[in-house]
MARGU-859940 format. One record per residue: residue in one letter; y, x negated, z of N, C-alpha, C in turn. Coordinates in pm, whole numbers. Atoms other than C-alpha are relative to their C-alpha. Layout:
REM residues N
- A_Y_X_Z_Y_X_Z_Y_X_Z
...
//
This chain:
REM residues 434
- M_-127_-73_-15_-6300_130_-6001_13_61_137
- S_-6_-64_-132_-6388_313_-5682_24_-100_110
- I_-18_105_-102_-6415_-10_-5482_144_-48_0
- R_-138_46_11_-6076_-120_-5611_96_101_60
- R_-88_-102_-56_-5921_214_-5517_-2_-2_153
- V_11_4_-146_-6057_187_-5162_82_-114_57
- K_-77_117_-49_-5908_-159_-5122_150_26_-10
- D_-143_-32_12_-5576_-33_-5252_46_95_108
- D_-36_-97_-104_-5583_256_-5008_13_-64_136
- Q_-2_63_-133_-5649_24_-4713_107_-109_11
- A_-103_103_-5_-5375_-222_-4803_118_46_85
- P_-112_-39_-87_-5088_-225_-4546_123_38_-81
- V_-122_-46_67_-4772_-39_-4642_115_-94_36
- R_-112_92_-25_-4480_-276_-4678_128_78_35
- E_-126_-63_-41_-4158_-183_-4498_113_-49_-89
- S_-121_42_70_-3836_-183_-4687_93_-70_100
- V_-95_74_-88_-3552_-398_-4550_77_94_92
- P_-71_-91_-91_-3350_-99_-4418_-90_56_110
- E_92_-51_-102_-3659_37_-4243_-28_-103_107
- K_26_107_-96_-3729_-300_-4084_118_-18_95
- I_-120_13_-83_-3368_-324_-3958_8_113_101
- T_-3_-116_-90_-3389_27_-3813_-100_-16_113
- R_103_17_-104_-3715_-54_-3631_41_-106_101
- I_-44_108_-91_-3572_-377_-3486_109_51_95
- R_-107_-57_-83_-3265_-189_-3364_-56_90_109
- E_62_-90_-99_-3483_72_-3195_-69_-80_111
- D_67_84_-100_-3691_-198_-3026_101_-65_93
- L_-104_63_-82_-3377_-378_-2907_65_102_93
- G_-60_-105_-83_-3233_-48_-2784_-86_32_119
- H_91_-27_-111_-3541_21_-2576_2_-114_102
- E_-1_116_-91_-3535_-333_-2434_130_-7_79
- S_-129_5_-72_-3162_-317_-2350_10_111_103
- S_0_-110_-98_-3209_21_-2181_-82_-37_122
- S_85_45_-111_-3491_-124_-1973_72_-105_83
- L_-72_105_-71_-3276_-425_-1888_112_58_85
- R_-107_-64_-76_-2982_-205_-1784_-55_71_123
- L_62_-70_-113_-3212_3_-1564_-43_-98_107
- L_43_102_-94_-3353_-311_-1406_118_-58_76
- L_-120_53_-64_-3005_-450_-1340_59_101_98
- K_-55_-104_-87_-2891_-118_-1194_-80_10_129
- R_83_-7_-120_-3188_-109_-958_20_-123_88
- S_-21_122_-79_-3126_-470_-853_133_2_74
- Q_-130_-7_-66_-2767_-380_-760_1_94_121
- V_1_-100_-106_-2867_-101_-523_10_-62_140
- P_-14_60_-134_-2924_-326_-216_138_-60_25
- I_-134_60_-15_-2595_-508_-281_103_109_22
- L_-93_-112_-17_-2410_-178_-318_-8_57_141
- R_15_-54_-135_-2555_-49_7_60_-93_104
- A_-57_97_-94_-2456_-370_184_153_4_-3
- L_-147_-5_12_-2099_-350_50_56_126_63
- W_-48_-124_-61_-2063_14_154_-14_-4_151
- A_16_16_-145_-2200_-65_499_111_-89_56
- L_-107_89_-40_-1948_-349_520_134_73_2
- A_-125_-76_7_-1666_-118_414_12_98_117
- I_-2_-96_-112_-1758_147_672_23_-73_132
- A_-19_79_-122_-1781_-121_941_146_-44_14
- G_-140_41_-5_-1431_-244_847_92_113_40
- L_-82_-116_-38_-1284_105_874_-22_36_148
- L_28_-28_-141_-1458_156_1209_62_-105_91
- E_-65_104_-78_-1315_-175_1326_142_40_40
- R_-134_-48_-32_-969_-18_1309_-4_97_119
- V_14_-97_-109_-1088_262_1537_-24_-71_132
- V_28_78_-122_-1224_10_1788_129_-65_51
- V_-126_65_-39_-893_-181_1786_96_103_61
- A_-87_-105_-52_-704_147_1840_-42_43_140
- L_51_-47_-129_-927_244_2133_26_-100_112
- I_-14_101_-106_-890_-87_2320_141_-55_10
- S_-137_53_-2_-518_-138_2258_102_111_24
- E_-114_-89_-13_-188_22_2343_91_-14_-123
- G_-79_24_119_5_-142_2060_127_-78_29
- S_-127_71_-11_356_-278_2014_104_86_70
- N_-113_-76_-57_696_-168_2145_13_138_-63
- D_-22_-125_73_693_105_1881_-68_119_67
- V_70_-110_-66_440_311_2078_86_57_112
- G_-89_-46_-108_674_325_2379_124_68_-53
- I_-119_-61_61_971_403_2155_-32_141_-49
- W_41_-131_49_784_690_1987_-21_98_117
- K_25_-87_-115_676_826_2325_131_44_65
- G_-131_-35_-53_1035_813_2449_70_104_-86
- W_-61_-99_88_1157_1001_2143_-69_136_13
- A_73_-126_-14_882_1262_2179_38_71_130
- T_-42_-58_-128_981_1314_2543_139_62_-12
- L_-134_-54_22_1343_1362_2437_-4_128_-83
- L_12_-118_87_1234_1612_2171_-43_125_77
- E_35_-115_-82_1097_1833_2446_125_64_62
- Q_-121_-48_-66_1451_1868_2580_116_22_-98
- R_-112_-5_93_1673_1829_2273_-49_35_-139
- S_35_-38_137_1680_1956_1916_2_-122_-90
- L_-1_109_97_1619_1739_1614_141_-28_-51
- T_-139_18_42_1977_1798_1506_74_-88_98
- D_-64_80_-105_2097_1656_1837_-51_-143_-3
- M_59_134_4_1856_1363_1805_62_-82_-113
- Y_-58_72_113_1987_1268_1461_149_-30_24
- S_-144_15_-19_2347_1310_1575_35_-103_107
- S_-44_77_-116_2343_1118_1902_-97_-106_51
- V_96_97_-53_2026_913_1960_-3_-123_-91
- E_-8_123_78_2083_557_1841_-141_-51_-30
- G_130_54_39_1788_417_1648_-101_104_-45
- F_93_-105_43_1623_755_1582_21_24_-149
- N_-23_0_145_1578_725_1207_-120_52_-79
- H_122_-42_69_1242_886_1126_14_142_-54
- P_-7_-134_60_1192_1193_903_-48_109_96
- P_29_-111_-92_1157_1537_1066_-149_23_26
- L_142_-28_-18_783_1579_1007_-67_-101_92
- M_58_101_-89_700_1251_1182_49_19_143
- A_-49_-32_-134_921_1350_1473_-83_114_59
- A_83_-112_-46_725_1675_1495_-140_-48_37
- W_133_53_-31_398_1480_1487_1_-74_134
- S_-5_72_-128_508_1257_1776_3_98_118
- L_-4_-102_-105_586_1567_1984_-137_65_16
- A_135_-57_-5_248_1719_1892_-98_-96_66
- A_89_100_-60_72_1394_1985_21_-12_150
- L_-29_6_-143_248_1386_2322_-63_118_73
- R_57_-119_-65_140_1740_2403_-153_-2_-4
- L_145_14_7_-214_1673_2282_-50_-100_103
- A_39_101_-99_-228_1365_2502_-4_61_140
- R_-2_-65_-132_-130_1571_2805_-113_102_15
- G_101_-105_-9_-373_1848_2721_-142_-51_-2
- T_137_50_17_-675_1632_2637_-32_-122_85
- G_23_123_-74_-627_1318_2844_-17_-123_-88
- V_6_113_93_-646_1101_2530_136_-69_1
- R_-127_73_-5_-384_826_2535_87_30_-121
- F_-96_-28_107_-70_895_2332_-11_-104_-111
- A_5_107_100_-105_557_2157_-113_23_-100
- I_113_-25_90_-446_654_2014_33_112_-96
- L_-32_-115_85_-325_990_1886_108_-36_-102
- L_-106_40_93_-15_832_1730_-57_-77_-119
- K_59_83_106_-240_600_1527_-95_77_-92
- V_99_-76_79_-469_875_1392_39_14_-147
- P_-35_-11_143_-271_937_1067_-22_-130_-77
- S_19_129_69_-280_564_983_-147_-33_-17
- L_145_25_10_-653_539_1056_-61_84_-112
- L_50_-87_107_-725_837_831_53_-46_-136
- A_-61_44_126_-487_699_568_-77_-117_-61
- D_76_113_54_-687_376_536_-133_46_-58
- G_121_-56_57_-1001_581_480_26_61_-137
- L_-35_-61_128_-831_777_202_38_-107_-103
- A_-34_110_92_-688_456_51_-126_-67_-52
- S_127_58_44_-1044_318_39_-63_86_-109
- Y_56_-92_101_-1160_626_-151_78_-12_-132
- L_-81_12_122_-869_596_-396_-29_-130_-73
- L_30_128_63_-945_229_-457_-137_4_-69
- W_130_-18_66_-1306_323_-534_19_73_-133
- R_-23_-76_124_-1184_578_-789_72_-85_-104
- I_-78_83_92_-941_329_-939_-86_-106_-68
- W_77_113_52_-1197_52_-984_-137_37_-56
- R_138_-31_35_-1515_244_-1061_-28_-16_-150
- S_23_21_143_-1464_218_-1439_-32_-146_-31
- A_35_141_17_-1500_-159_-1393_-141_-29_51
- G_136_18_-50_-1845_-103_-1242_-8_32_148
- S_17_-40_-140_-1981_28_-914_4_-120_95
- L_4_119_-86_-2040_-322_-777_140_-53_23
- R_-138_49_-12_-1683_-431_-845_81_94_89
- A_-75_-98_-79_-1541_-109_-699_-36_-9_148
- A_43_9_-140_-1749_-140_-382_51_-129_65
- A_-52_127_-52_-1642_-505_-343_148_12_36
- V_-143_-21_-28_-1275_-404_-363_18_82_127
- V_-11_-85_-118_-1324_-130_-104_-36_-78_126
- A_40_79_-116_-1508_-366_132_107_-102_38
- A_-105_98_-27_-1237_-631_96_123_68_62
- F_-113_-73_-58_-966_-373_165_-31_41_144
- A_36_-46_-134_-1154_-239_467_9_-112_103
- W_-3_112_-95_-1165_-586_622_127_-84_-10
- N_-121_82_6_-816_-706_531_73_4_134
- L_-53_15_-136_-652_-833_848_131_74_20
- D_-131_-67_-10_-307_-690_775_-17_148_34
- S_17_-144_-23_-422_-328_753_-70_28_132
- I_69_-20_-127_-657_-361_1050_98_-4_115
- L_-94_16_-110_-376_-479_1275_110_106_-1
- V_-109_-97_7_-103_-245_1149_-52_140_30
- S_54_-135_-21_-325_66_1145_-63_15_138
- G_74_-11_-124_-536_-10_1450_76_-39_125
- F_-70_50_-118_-292_-190_1678_146_44_9
- H_-146_-2_-11_76_-163_1595_55_128_62
- G_-49_-126_-54_144_206_1655_124_52_-71
- N_-109_-59_77_365_334_1375_-63_69_-122
- T_49_-85_110_334_532_1051_-2_-70_-136
- D_-18_71_127_367_258_787_-125_1_-88
- S_123_-4_80_1_252_678_-17_136_-67
- F_4_-136_55_17_629_626_93_10_-120
- C_-99_-3_107_329_585_413_-48_-81_-121
- A_50_85_108_171_302_209_-110_70_-79
- M_106_-74_69_-131_521_131_60_107_-91
- L_-62_-103_83_94_801_2_67_-60_-123
- C_-54_69_118_266_551_-227_-111_-26_-101
- L_115_21_88_-78_467_-368_-41_132_-66
- V_31_-132_57_-146_841_-415_97_33_-113
- S_-100_-29_103_179_880_-609_-25_-84_-125
- A_26_87_115_97_580_-831_-125_46_-76
- A_123_-45_66_-256_710_-899_24_128_-80
- C_-31_-124_73_-121_1053_-999_86_-29_-122
- L_-83_37_114_141_894_-1222_-86_-66_-109
- Q_92_62_96_-135_689_-1386_-73_106_-82
- R_70_-110_68_-309_1017_-1474_97_97_-67
- R_-106_-82_61_23_1163_-1601_15_134_71
- A_-19_-121_-82_19_1422_-1321_136_-14_68
- F_-135_32_-46_397_1407_-1280_42_84_121
- F_-37_-83_-115_435_1699_-1039_-59_-56_129
- V_66_52_-119_181_1558_-794_51_-140_33
- A_-57_132_-24_323_1207_-840_133_11_75
- G_-126_-22_-71_667_1333_-739_-21_52_140
- L_30_-55_-131_520_1533_-453_-56_-108_93
- G_57_108_-80_323_1228_-335_107_-96_50
- L_-108_89_-44_633_1008_-328_89_69_102
- A_-79_-75_-98_828_1281_-149_-73_7_134
- A_78_1_-124_544_1300_105_15_-134_71
- A_-21_133_-59_579_923_158_137_-8_66
- L_-135_-1_-59_953_973_218_7_85_125
- N_7_-80_-122_862_1235_478_-66_-76_114
- V_58_85_-104_681_958_666_98_-111_36
- K_-102_102_-19_933_675_621_90_-1_-123
- L_-95_-1_111_1241_629_403_-7_-125_-86
- I_11_125_77_1143_282_279_-37_23_-146
- P_35_-20_142_978_419_-42_111_56_-85
- I_-113_-44_84_1321_537_-156_27_-102_-111
- V_-18_103_103_1322_206_-347_-84_30_-124
- L_86_-34_113_1052_359_-572_57_112_-86
- V_-50_-118_71_1256_662_-677_60_-35_-136
- P_-54_29_134_1458_496_-960_-108_-37_-101
- S_105_41_93_1149_335_-1113_-90_117_-38
- L_80_-119_31_957_664_-1088_72_87_-102
- L_-77_-83_92_1234_857_-1262_5_-61_-140
- L_-8_66_130_1246_597_-1539_-128_11_-82
- Q_126_-16_75_884_672_-1634_-5_133_-76
- I_-5_-129_70_986_1019_-1761_28_-23_-148
- R_-17_15_144_953_1049_-2139_25_134_-70
- T_-20_-131_62_970_1425_-2202_68_93_100
- R_-65_-99_-86_1156_1726_-2066_-101_63_95
- R_103_-60_-84_832_1873_-1935_-36_-92_116
- Q_27_97_-106_757_1554_-1741_114_-2_102
- A_-116_2_-91_1110_1559_-1599_-2_120_94
- L_3_-121_-84_1078_1917_-1475_-112_-9_104
- A_113_11_-93_736_1847_-1320_30_-100_111
- L_-27_106_-97_843_1525_-1150_110_41_99
- L_-111_-42_-87_1172_1658_-1017_-40_118_87
- G_50_-111_-81_997_1976_-902_-82_-48_118
- G_80_56_-108_748_1773_-698_86_-69_104
- L_-91_67_-93_1022_1558_-547_80_101_82
- A_-83_-100_-69_1238_1860_-465_-79_77_106
- L_82_-73_-96_954_2048_-297_-30_-85_123
- G_30_87_-113_868_1749_-83_120_-34_86
- L_-121_32_-77_1228_1702_28_54_118_79
- V_-45_-120_-72_1262_2056_169_13_-24_151
- P_-13_19_-146_1193_1943_532_129_-71_43
- F_-123_70_-35_1508_1728_520_123_91_-1
- L_-121_-78_28_1748_2004_412_70_54_124
- P_-72_-55_-117_1818_2175_748_79_-105_75
- F_-64_104_-80_1911_1843_907_107_-75_-78
- L_-110_52_80_2117_1719_616_123_89_14
- V_-110_-96_-20_2326_2033_674_51_-6_143
- S_-40_-11_-142_2326_2044_1056_40_-132_63
- A_-31_131_-60_2345_1671_1126_25_-102_-110
- G_-20_84_118_2465_1526_796_51_-139_30
- E_-60_131_-28_2685_1247_929_-92_-85_87
- G_90_73_-88_2445_1151_1207_-126_-45_-72
- F_120_35_75_2145_1159_975_29_-116_-94
- Y_-37_109_91_2326_939_724_16_-131_77
- R_-28_121_-78_2437_694_993_-127_-61_61
- H_117_50_-73_2106_668_1182_-122_-21_-89
- A_120_8_83_1853_713_900_24_-68_-135
- I_-21_50_136_2003_637_558_49_-145_0
- V_-58_136_1_2212_326_636_-60_-89_108
- Y_64_78_-105_1981_205_913_-60_-128_-56
- N_66_126_31_1871_-160_899_-83_-42_120
- S_80_54_-108_1588_-303_1103_63_-130_51
- L_-54_123_-57_1648_-611_1317_-7_-114_-101
- P_2_114_93_1743_-922_1115_-86_-113_56
- D_93_93_-64_1434_-1109_1229_-33_-117_-93
- N_32_123_72_1285_-1440_1114_-108_24_-107
- W_87_-24_115_1127_-1320_791_80_-20_-126
- G_-63_17_131_1218_-1436_442_140_-55_8
- I_-139_44_2_1589_-1470_380_60_3_141
- G_-45_-6_-139_1651_-1363_740_-34_-125_78
- F_40_125_-65_1462_-1673_854_103_-109_-27
- F_-96_105_36_1701_-1900_664_139_31_55
- L_-131_-35_-54_2012_-1708_772_6_-25_150
- N_2_21_-145_1913_-1711_1140_-4_-148_35
- S_8_144_-26_1822_-2080_1125_134_-68_-30
- S_-129_60_36_2151_-2164_953_107_32_102
- E_-99_-38_-101_2353_-1972_1211_-14_-81_128
- Q_24_80_-120_2196_-2188_1481_16_-150_-25
- N_-20_139_36_2266_-2513_1297_149_-28_-13
- A_-145_27_-5_2608_-2669_1362_57_-28_-138
- R_-51_37_132_2638_-2797_1005_22_124_-89
- F_-5_-116_89_2578_-2457_841_48_127_69
- A_-28_-122_-78_2679_-2214_1117_121_77_-53
- A_-122_-68_43_3031_-2138_988_-24_79_-129
- A_26_-67_127_2918_-2057_632_-102_113_17
- A_104_-102_-20_2609_-1867_749_57_121_73
- T_-59_-110_-76_2813_-1659_994_85_89_-90
- R_-79_-80_94_3040_-1548_709_-90_72_-100
- F_84_-55_106_2763_-1489_456_-99_106_51
- A_107_-86_-51_2502_-1318_677_40_148_6
- P_-36_-143_-3_2695_-992_743_17_60_-139
- I_-18_-50_137_2783_-961_374_-136_30_-62
- Y_133_-20_59_2421_-1006_271_-70_120_64
- R_71_-107_-69_2286_-767_535_56_137_-36
- A_-60_-128_38_2530_-497_427_-27_35_-146
- S_11_-26_144_2476_-536_53_-142_-15_-54
- A_135_26_50_2105_-625_29_-68_127_-49
- R_64_-125_43_1999_-259_1_35_33_-145
- Y_-43_-28_137_2202_-227_-321_-63_-99_-98
- L_68_100_81_2056_-550_-457_-145_41_-25
- I_140_-42_11_1705_-418_-388_-13_119_-95
- L_5_-118_88_1775_-82_-556_27_-38_-146
- L_-30_45_135_1926_-257_-859_-121_-72_-60
- A_117_73_49_1626_-491_-889_-115_95_-31
- C_108_-96_23_1383_-198_-858_27_85_-123
- T_-35_-75_121_1571_-5_-1127_-29_-83_-125
- M_28_88_114_1547_-304_-1360_-150_-16_-22
- L_146_10_12_1176_-341_-1286_-59_128_-59
- G_46_-127_55_1125_29_-1358_27_11_-149
- A_-35_-4_143_1306_0_-1692_-88_-96_-80
- W_85_98_67_1111_-313_-1786_-143_52_-7
- G_135_-54_-2_788_-148_-1682_-20_113_-99
- R_7_-108_99_863_156_-1897_-9_-57_-142
- W_-2_62_132_939_-64_-2198_-132_-68_-32
- R_123_75_21_628_-279_-2152_-125_82_31
- R_110_-90_-32_414_19_-2046_-92_-56_108
- W_77_44_-115_308_-128_-1715_-67_120_65
- S_62_-107_-77_74_70_-1499_89_33_120
- P_-78_-35_-120_234_261_-1207_-33_-87_121
- Y_36_87_-112_39_42_-964_83_-128_-1
- R_-78_122_12_215_-267_-1094_148_27_29
- I_-141_-32_-23_559_-103_-1095_27_23_148
- Y_-19_-29_-142_522_31_-742_-15_-127_84
- F_20_123_-76_385_-299_-614_122_-91_-11
- L_-113_92_19_668_-503_-766_126_51_70
- C_-118_-54_-67_933_-267_-626_-10_-17_152
- L_16_17_-145_792_-270_-271_-2_-147_37
- A_-5_144_-25_741_-646_-295_144_-50_-4
- T_-142_35_6_1107_-677_-396_69_35_131
- F_-54_-39_-131_1197_-486_-80_-37_-104_106
- L_43_95_-102_991_-728_130_62_-138_-21
- V_-58_132_28_1135_-1035_-41_147_-6_43
- F_-145_4_-22_1502_-937_-1_47_80_122
- T_-42_-88_-108_1499_-705_302_89_-70_102
- P_-87_60_-100_1787_-773_543_-47_24_143
- G_56_-29_-131_1595_-623_835_-151_13_-12
- F_146_13_16_1227_-653_915_-73_41_127
- G_98_-23_-105_940_-523_1124_-134_-46_-53
- V_125_60_48_597_-686_1107_-87_101_-73
- Q_83_-102_65_439_-354_1007_38_24_-145
- Y_-42_-18_139_638_-359_681_-92_-75_-98
- T_84_80_89_396_-619_542_-112_83_-64
- V_114_-78_49_136_-343_488_34_82_-124
- Y_-38_-91_109_336_-154_224_-60_-40_-135
- V_49_43_132_216_-364_-69_-152_-16_-4
- V_143_33_-5_-145_-405_47_-87_93_-86
- P_87_-85_83_-314_-93_-104_29_-13_-150
- L_-37_11_141_-120_-128_-431_-47_-131_-60
- L_45_129_52_-206_-496_-465_-152_-1_-17
- F_145_-12_17_-575_-417_-410_-33_83_-124
- A_22_-78_123_-541_-167_-698_24_-82_-125
- I_-36_81_116_-415_-446_-926_-90_-122_-15
- N_68_129_10_-586_-774_-842_-65_-33_134
- L_73_22_-125_-856_-838_-582_32_-134_63
- G_-23_134_-54_-802_-1212_-545_137_-14_64
- R_-136_10_-54_-428_-1188_-495_18_89_123
- A_-8_-88_-116_-468_-897_-256_-62_-65_123
- V_65_69_-112_-709_-1096_-40_89_-113_52
- A_-86_112_-40_-475_-1398_-40_120_48_80
- Y_-119_-48_-70_-167_-1199_60_-35_64_134
- S_31_-71_-125_-334_-976_321_-51_-96_107
- F_43_101_-97_-492_-1283_484_122_-74_57
- A_-119_73_-46_-159_-1471_500_87_88_89
- S_-83_-90_-80_38_-1169_625_-72_43_128
- G_76_-36_-119_-243_-1075_864_5_-108_106
- L_-11_111_-96_-239_-1421_1024_139_-3_64
- F_-137_-3_-53_138_-1392_1060_16_105_108
- I_-24_-104_-99_140_-1058_1238_-94_-15_120
- L_88_29_-113_-161_-1160_1450_65_-100_94
- S_-69_100_-84_37_-1462_1570_116_63_77
- V_-110_-68_-68_332_-1235_1652_-53_82_118
- Y_58_-80_-108_116_-995_1854_-50_-89_113
- F_54_91_-102_-44_-1291_2033_113_-61_84
- V_-111_66_-71_285_-1465_2120_69_97_95
- F_-68_-99_-84_439_-1144_2257_-97_85_82
- G_100_-79_-70_114_-1018_2409_17_-5_151
- L_-3_-10_-145_101_-904_2770_-144_-8_53
- H_133_14_-59_-191_-979_3000_-40_131_67
- T_37_-132_-50_-288_-615_3034_-113_56_-85
- F_98_-74_78_-562_-382_2921_26_148_23
- P_13_33_143_-541_-185_2694_103_-102_-48
- W_-86_107_49_-389_-473_2497_132_55_-50
- R_-135_-44_34_-18_-450_2444_85_-121_-37
- S_-90_106_42_255_-654_2279_144_50_8
- E_-141_-39_-18_625_-641_2371_91_-102_-66
- F_-93_91_67_878_-793_2130_133_2_76
- N_-126_6_-74_1184_-915_2321_97_-103_-55
- M_-85_99_64_1335_-1173_2085_-46_-16_-144
- N_44_31_137_1324_-1297_1725_-129_-81_3
- F_127_72_5_993_-1442_1613_24_-149_22
- P_-20_143_-25_976_-1793_1761_-95_-84_-86
- L_97_90_60_802_-2098_1620_-128_4_83
- P_27_20_144_528_-2123_1502_-17_132_-77
- T_24_-126_69_506_-1748_1423_92_17_-121
- S_-93_-15_112_816_-1760_1204_-44_-84_-120
- L_53_81_111_652_-2038_998_-117_70_-68
- F_105_-82_60_344_-1819_948_61_109_-89
- G_-69_-102_79_584_-1550_830_57_-57_-129
- L_-56_64_120_750_-1793_590_-110_-25_-103
- V_113_21_92_409_-1879_441_-39_131_-69
- A_36_-130_58_324_-1509_394_104_46_-102
- W_-110_-36_91_666_-1448_234_-10_-78_-130
- M_10_84_120_615_-1739_-7_-124_35_-82
- V_119_-46_73_263_-1619_-94_35_125_-80
- L_-39_-123_70_412_-1280_-182_89_-32_-121
- I_-87_39_112_683_-1441_-398_-82_-61_-112
- T_86_63_101_418_-1649_-576_-77_105_-79
- I_75_-107_67_216_-1335_-653_92_78_-94
- V_-95_-73_84_524_-1153_-783_33_-80_-126
- L_-33_84_116_620_-1445_-1007_-119_-13_-94
- S_120_8_83_260_-1473_-1129_-18_127_-82
- E_10_-127_73_257_-1105_-1222_101_5_-114
- L_-104_-4_103_586_-1136_-1410_-24_-104_-108
- A_27_104_99_487_-1463_-1578_-116_39_-89
- G_113_-46_80_156_-1316_-1689_42_102_-103
- E_-51_-100_94_340_-1025_-1846_84_-65_-109
- A_-85_67_98_589_-1258_-2015_-84_-73_-106
- R_88_67_96_296_-1446_-2176_-81_98_-83
- G_73_-100_76_162_-1118_-2307_-143_16_46
- R_135_-15_-53_-145_-1123_-2081_-44_145_-2
- P_49_-138_-5_-359_-812_-2120_0_49_143
- L_-10_-53_-135_-297_-592_-1819_-132_60_42
- Q_129_-46_-49_-614_-542_-1624_5_146_40
- E_-6_-137_-46_-487_-217_-1478_14_100_-114
- V_-14_-90_114_-404_-70_-1820_-137_33_-59
- T_133_-25_53_-767_-107_-1923_-75_102_82
- R_65_-99_-85_-855_125_-1637_82_129_-2
- A_-96_-110_8_-622_398_-1763_-62_135_37
- G_59_-129_-28_-872_675_-1705_-46_18_141
- E_54_-5_-133_-932_606_-1341_60_108_86
- G_-56_-78_-110_-874_799_-1024_20_141_-30
//
């Protein structure tokens, strides 16, 4: 009996089925944790390389700014700043043809001119500082937007944005405020994504204080309001940001409206303008084009606003992300714009990088090649490098522009077609970002 008891005591204890399942789960959990840790450690060198690449891309803009003067816009800004030393802003809006920039940017140009005189730093470099800083902030925002998809993915997006040719040339070379304005549009979209309606309105108003082009976003932004509280917050942010305009709407109302609100850029060889200009120079189509072109150039702004309002309503119904709505509205502006400057191509770049990396790379490469060809064709043999536009974009630059325009249209149609097929929205899955 005793021997039998000892053998019974030494017999292995059998696990029940639930206990066995629990033990297997624990073992798998430990193994998966170890695997995740191993994968995370293996990503560290890649992450460091991507961040180094991103920093190098942002510094590349600084190098371009230091060795270049820029486009005609730098000289125009310097001329306006010189006039501002002698004349009031009210007088400028009332009587200076082509002066169409918001008051705060006019004040910045005057500050940059005085800083240039006091420090010896070239005016062109100081004028570009807001755009250079804006690209740095846009990179940070893109990191915040994409980090829920993984650190590696987020760093790849930032590195790709930092090296996109369009932003490098517009921010580092051109000499205007469009990159700064595009970044503020991204800020507004990111705040709207987080349902921070006051800051979203303030961000868009800040963009309007840089350039008036984002006015096409106002209808779609207002259409995202769903409650009275959201309406009060959004309108409060917009109203606060529009305060700098009020004195000049009162003192130079007619001049401000004429020079800033109804202003159209040159009808250059971009998009529909390319076809209108080509038709006007063709004997077979010249008569019809000459009649149609002025009508289109006068009414295109209303077509753009109507299209953006429809996109905003559709986006509200389908619950699109603000990044998609803002991108589609600014892309609509670029597709139908009756007047064009090469720096306008940058407006959709940060927003497109917030939506889809592949499409952003494709568009920024095509548009970057286009504006590079423009700067090269109109380049002067001087140092610092400078480009003087004195005519419409000639061949082959206008063909590069046509390719970039068609790439943008393809992306817009792809976005809309994907939504029509009920494709899951990649940006909606990142709803908690930024």
